[in-house]
C-alpha positions, 0 to 999 in steps of 0.5 A, spaced: 660 908 920 667 909 917 668 915 912 673 916 907 677 923 909 682 927 906 687 931 910 690 937 906 695 939 911 702 941 910 705 941 917 707 934 918 706 934 926 699 937 925 697 932 919 700 926 924 696 928 930 689 929 926 690 923 922 691 919 928 685 921 932 681 920 925 684 913 924 683 911 932 675 913 931 675 908 925 675 913 919 680 912 913 684 918 912 689 920 906 694 925 908 696 930 902 701 935 903 699 939 897 693 939 891 695 936 885 693 940 879 687 937 875 686 932 881 679 929 882 677 925 887 669 923 887 670 917 893 672 922 899 666 924 903 670 929 907 676 934 906 679 937 911 684 943 909 688 948 911 689 954 907 695 952 904 695 956 898 693 962 902 699 966 904 697 973 904 690 971 907 686 975 902 679 973 902 679 972 894 685 968 894 682 964 900 675 963 896 680 961 890 683 956 894 676 953 897 673 953 890 679 949 888 678 944 893 671 943 892 672 942 884 677 936 886 673 933 891 666 934 888 662 930 893 665 931 899 663 936 905 669 941 906 672 943 913 677 949 912 681 949 918 686 955 919 689 959 925 687 966 921 680 967 923 678 972 917 680 967 912 677 961 915 670 965 915 670 965 907 669 958 908 663 959 912 660 964 908 661 960 902 654 959 899 655 952 894 651 946 897 654 942 901 653 934 901 650 931 908 656 928 912 
């Protein structure tokens, strides 16, 4: 089953690799390098995001970024991907209900 996936990633090499892998297994993938202010997409089913806005890796900043992503993609499940484990843990502790995927 094909899913509509939005990948928010600022590294072009990582974005190209993830997009290729997801496309090969049949998903529709949209790559964006930043999140436009006020943007809302109700069609995406999954969002994979790096912690782009989090340059200091502070917990509160990470929470704000995740909240911003959830507001922009209200019907999508969200996967947070980062090389900074403490920042990624913020997404795992998020208690907001997530749609089934």
